[in-house]
C-alpha positions as CSV (number, residue, x, y, z in Angstrom):
1,M,31.4,26.6,71.7
2,T,32.1,23.0,70.8
3,D,31.8,21.6,67.3
4,R,28.8,19.6,66.4
5,P,29.5,15.9,65.4
6,D,28.5,16.6,61.8
7,D,30.7,19.7,61.4
8,P,33.8,19.3,59.2
9,P,37.2,19.6,60.8
10,A,38.6,23.1,61.1
11,G,40.1,24.5,57.9
12,E,38.1,22.2,55.6
13,Q,35.0,23.2,53.5
14,P,31.9,21.1,53.5
15,T,31.3,19.2,50.3
16,E,28.1,18.2,48.5
17,P,27.4,15.1,46.5
18,A,27.8,15.5,42.8
19,D,24.7,15.9,40.6
20,T,24.4,12.5,39.1
21,D,22.2,13.8,36.3
22,D,24.9,16.0,34.7
23,G,26.9,14.2,32.0
24,V,25.2,10.8,32.7
25,G,24.7,8.7,29.6
26,W,23.8,5.2,28.5
27,S,26.2,2.7,27.2
28,F,25.5,-0.5,25.2
29,D,28.5,-2.5,26.5
30,S,27.8,-2.7,30.2
31,D,27.3,-6.0,32.0
32,E,25.5,-4.4,34.9
33,A,21.7,-4.8,35.5
34,E,21.3,-1.0,35.0
35,P,22.9,1.4,32.5
36,S,26.2,2.6,33.9
37,P,27.1,6.3,33.9
38,V,29.9,7.4,31.7
39,A,31.3,10.9,31.4
40,P,30.8,12.8,28.1
41,D,33.9,12.9,25.9
42,E,35.2,15.9,24.0
43,T,33.7,14.8,20.7
44,A,30.1,15.0,22.0
45,E,27.9,17.7,20.6
46,T,26.9,19.0,24.1
47,D,28.9,21.3,26.3
48,P,32.5,20.3,27.2
49,P,33.0,18.1,30.3
50,G,32.6,20.0,33.5
51,H,29.9,22.3,32.2
52,D,26.5,21.9,33.7
53,D,23.7,21.4,31.3
54,P,21.2,24.3,31.3
55,P,17.7,23.6,32.6
56,T,15.7,21.7,30.0
57,L,12.7,24.0,30.1
58,S,14.6,27.2,29.3
59,W,15.7,29.2,26.3
60,A,19.3,28.0,27.0
61,G,18.1,24.4,27.0
62,L,16.2,24.9,23.7
63,A,19.2,26.7,22.2
64,L,21.5,23.8,23.1
65,A,19.0,21.3,21.6
66,W,19.0,23.3,18.4
67,R,22.8,23.3,18.3
68,E,22.8,19.6,18.7
69,H,20.5,19.1,15.8
70,S,21.3,22.1,13.5
71,R,23.7,20.3,11.2
72,Y,21.2,17.4,10.7
73,T,18.3,19.9,10.1
74,A,20.4,21.6,7.4
75,F,21.0,18.2,5.8
76,A,17.3,17.5,5.8
77,A,16.5,20.9,4.3
78,V,19.1,20.4,1.5
79,L,17.8,17.0,0.7
80,F,14.2,18.4,0.4
81,L,15.3,21.4,-1.7
82,L,17.4,19.2,-4.1
83,S,14.3,17.1,-4.7
84,I,12.1,19.9,-5.9
85,P,13.8,20.1,-9.4
86,L,12.9,16.4,-9.8
87,G,9.2,17.3,-9.3
88,V,9.6,20.1,-11.9
89,A,11.2,17.7,-14.3
90,L,8.4,15.1,-13.9
91,W,5.8,17.8,-14.7
92,E,7.6,19.0,-17.7
93,A,7.9,15.4,-18.9
94,G,4.2,14.9,-18.6
95,F,4.3,12.2,-15.9
96,D,1.0,11.8,-14.1
97,L,2.3,11.7,-10.5
98,F,-1.1,11.8,-8.9
99,G,-2.3,9.1,-11.2
100,A,0.7,7.0,-10.2
101,M,-0.4,7.5,-6.5
102,G,-3.9,6.3,-7.3
103,F,-5.7,9.7,-7.4
104,D,-7.7,11.1,-10.2
105,S,-6.6,14.7,-9.3
106,P,-4.7,16.6,-6.7
107,S,-7.9,17.6,-4.9
108,A,-8.8,13.9,-4.4
109,M,-6.0,13.7,-1.8
110,F,-7.9,16.1,0.5
111,P,-11.4,16.3,1.9
112,D,-13.8,18.8,0.6
113,D,-13.7,20.9,3.7
114,I,-10.1,21.3,4.8
115,T,-9.7,22.4,8.4
116,A,-6.7,23.5,10.5
117,L,-7.1,20.3,12.5
118,F,-6.9,18.1,9.4
119,I,-3.7,19.9,8.3
120,F,-2.2,19.7,11.8
121,L,-2.9,16.0,12.1
122,N,-1.6,15.4,8.6
123,N,1.7,17.3,9.2
124,T,2.1,15.8,12.7
125,R,1.8,12.3,11.2
126,A,4.5,13.1,8.7
127,F,6.7,14.6,11.5
128,F,6.6,11.4,13.6
129,V,7.1,9.2,10.5
130,F,10.3,11.2,9.9
131,I,11.4,10.6,13.5
132,F,10.6,6.9,13.6
133,G,12.2,6.5,10.2
134,A,15.4,6.1,12.2
135,L,14.3,2.6,12.9
136,T,14.6,1.8,9.2
137,G,18.1,3.2,9.1
138,G,16.8,6.6,7.9
139,I,15.4,5.1,4.7
140,L,11.8,6.0,5.5
141,T,12.9,9.5,6.6
142,T,14.9,10.1,3.4
143,I,12.0,8.8,1.2
144,G,9.6,11.1,3.0
145,L,11.8,14.2,2.5
146,V,12.5,13.4,-1.2
147,F,8.8,12.7,-1.9
148,N,7.6,15.9,-0.3
149,G,10.2,17.9,-2.3
150,V,9.1,16.2,-5.5
151,L,5.5,16.9,-4.7
152,V,6.2,20.6,-4.1
153,G,8.0,20.9,-7.4
154,Y,5.3,19.0,-9.3
155,V,2.5,21.1,-7.9
156,V,4.2,24.5,-7.9
157,T,5.3,24.3,-11.6
158,P,1.9,24.6,-13.3
159,V,0.7,27.1,-10.6
160,A,3.7,29.4,-11.2
161,A,3.2,29.2,-14.9
162,K,-0.4,30.3,-14.6
163,E,-0.4,32.7,-11.6
164,G,3.2,33.7,-11.3
165,Y,5.9,33.1,-8.6
166,G,4.5,35.9,-6.4
167,F,1.3,33.8,-6.0
168,V,3.3,30.7,-5.2
169,L,5.4,32.5,-2.5
170,L,2.3,34.0,-0.9
171,A,0.7,30.6,-0.9
172,L,3.6,28.9,0.8
173,L,5.6,31.3,2.9
174,P,3.2,32.5,5.7
175,H,2.8,29.0,7.1
176,G,5.8,27.4,5.4
177,V,8.3,29.3,7.6
178,L,6.9,27.3,10.6
179,E,5.8,24.1,8.9
180,L,8.9,23.2,6.9
181,P,11.6,23.8,9.6
182,A,9.5,21.8,12.1
183,L,9.3,18.9,9.6
184,F,13.1,19.2,9.0
185,V,13.7,19.0,12.7
186,G,11.7,15.7,12.8
187,A,14.1,14.3,10.2
188,A,17.1,15.8,12.0
189,I,16.2,13.9,15.2
190,A,16.2,10.6,13.2
191,Y,19.5,11.4,11.5
192,R,21.2,12.5,14.8
193,F,20.0,9.3,16.4
194,L,21.7,7.3,13.6
195,G,24.8,9.6,13.8
196,N,25.1,8.9,17.5
197,I,25.0,5.2,16.9
198,V,27.9,5.5,14.4
199,L,29.9,7.7,16.7
200,Y,29.4,5.4,19.6
201,V,30.3,2.2,17.7
202,F,33.5,3.9,16.5
203,D,34.4,5.1,20.0
204,R,33.9,8.8,19.1
205,R,31.4,9.1,21.9
206,D,31.6,7.5,25.4
207,H,27.9,7.5,25.7
208,F,24.9,7.0,23.3
209,Y,22.7,9.7,24.8
210,T,22.9,11.6,28.1
211,R,19.8,12.2,30.1
212,G,20.1,15.8,29.3
213,E,20.2,15.1,25.6
214,V,17.1,12.9,25.8
215,K,15.2,15.7,27.7
216,R,16.3,18.4,25.2
217,T,15.3,16.2,22.3
218,G,11.8,15.9,23.9
219,L,11.7,19.6,24.2
220,L,12.5,20.0,20.6
221,V,9.7,17.6,19.7
222,A,7.2,19.6,21.8
223,V,8.2,22.9,20.3
224,S,8.1,21.5,16.7
225,V,4.6,20.1,17.3
226,A,3.5,23.4,18.6
227,A,5.0,25.1,15.5
228,L,3.0,22.7,13.3
229,A,-0.2,23.6,15.2
230,V,0.4,27.3,14.6
231,A,1.3,26.7,11.0
232,A,-2.0,24.9,10.4
233,V,-4.0,27.8,11.8
234,V,-1.9,30.3,9.8
235,E,-2.5,28.3,6.6
236,I,-6.3,28.2,7.0
237,H,-6.8,31.7,8.2
238,V,-3.9,33.9,7.2
239,T,-2.6,32.4,4.0
240,T,-6.2,32.0,2.6
241,W,-7.0,35.6,3.6
242,L,-3.9,36.9,1.9
243,L,-4.6,35.1,-1.3
244,E,-8.2,36.3,-1.3
245,R,-7.1,39.9,-0.7
246,V,-4.3,40.0,-3.2
247,Y,-5.4,37.6,-5.9
248,G,-9.1,37.1,-5.2
249,V,-8.8,33.4,-4.8
250,A,-8.8,31.1,-1.8
251,G,-5.9,28.9,-2.7
252,A,-3.6,27.5,-5.3
């Protein structure tokens, strides 16, 4: 039998072209018409060079996306939690926070008939404000986190004094375990974006974002928005039901 023209010489193995998507990133300093591919360096937060990225739409892809953003999510959570005592202090000092915001009362901030859709749209708007706060150097993201922390402290203080902390926990936890982490992830995406800029400028990264990182960030956004949707339904139907069953009231 004779070899076909496209068969490799005897003793050699056929080769396949490399996957150009793996480890490809975008650089700001190229003179070419299109972004030039650069290999990831060892300071990147993704897998070490030579490791293939997991499929984006997979648990492994989501886990890697979380690992890339986890430190920034923790920073956002700490910033939010440290702002709560400021809200408590404002209440104790007799400061009219809602009056300063232009509202006669807390209820004036919301429609008479609050629905899951209203809560979802309100939280989703905050989520994307946190993300695009990166365009302000993170200032808008930070202000949003601090303001929401202050608001929680300001509102919770009189409720806890009247109804007790058990009531407060029951009013916040059922939906808060989904809602708050999702919002923190939105802030984390902004902070990581800014962090990547700093690392790239100081040559700590050979690329700004790889294609895999962009895809995984998109996956994290989709999962967070889904979590906000579930949290809105839980807040209207589960949290309200629990408060009615335990305390005989519909909300704080």
